[in-house]
C-alpha positions in Angstrom: 11.1 27.7 42.3 12.1 24.3 41.0 13.7 21.8 43.3 16.5 19.4 42.3 13.9 16.6 42.2 11.8 18.7 39.8 14.8 19.4 37.5 15.7 15.7 37.6 12.2 14.7 36.6 12.2 17.2 33.8 15.5 16.0 32.5 14.3 12.4 32.7 11.1 13.2 30.8 13.1 15.0 28.1 15.6 12.1 27.8 12.7 9.7 27.4 11.0 11.8 24.8 14.2 12.1 22.8 15.0 8.4 23.1 11.5 7.4 21.9 11.6 9.9 18.9 12.4 8.1 15.6 15.7 9.1 13.9 16.1 9.9 10.3 17.6 6.5 9.7 14.6 4.8 11.3 12.2 6.9 9.2 14.3 6.1 6.0 14.1 2.4 6.8 10.4 2.5 7.3 9.8 4.6 4.2 11.9 2.1 2.1 9.9 -0.8 3.6 6.6 1.0 2.7 7.8 1.7 -0.8 8.7 -1.9 -1.3 5.3 -3.0 0.0 3.6 -0.5 -2.3 5.6 -1.8 -5.3 4.6 -5.4 -4.4 0.9 -4.4 -4.1 1.1 -2.6 -7.5 2.6 -5.7 -9.1 0.0 -8.0 -7.6 -2.8 -5.6 -8.7 -1.5 -5.5 -12.3 -1.4 -9.3 -12.3 -4.9 -9.6 -11.0 -6.3 -7.0 -13.5 -4.4 -8.7 -16.4 -5.8 -12.1 -15.4 -9.4 -10.9 -15.3 -9.0 -8.7 -18.3 -7.9 -11.6 -20.4 -10.9 -13.6 -19.1 -13.2 -10.8 -19.9 -11.9 -10.5 -23.5 -12.2 -14.2 -24.1 -15.8 -14.2 -22.8 -16.6 -11.2 -24.9 -15.3 -12.9 -28.0 -17.4 -16.0 -27.2 -20.5 -13.9 -26.7 -20.0 -12.1 -30.0 -19.6 -15.4 -31.8 -22.8 -16.8 -30.2 -24.7 -13.6 -31.1 -23.4 -13.8 -34.7 -24.3 -17.4 -35.0 -27.8 -16.8 -33.6 -28.3 -13.7 -35.7 -28.7 -11.3 -32.7 -27.6 -7.8 -33.2 -24.9 -6.6 -30.8 -26.2 -3.7 -28.8 
């Protein structure tokens, strides 16, 4: 049989567990923060890809002009 002390300890453990459990509002805030972070990462990634893509296209054009000038066939 449970003693009063046992019951008190069980109640305390339940209160602590409920107190430490995140609420819907906490989860919503965290999710919103994560969505903002993901959107920022996507924006940064698009910028980086665009930068390197432009560089690649410019280099590719230069290579094609050099190959044409030297009479090499593009493969």
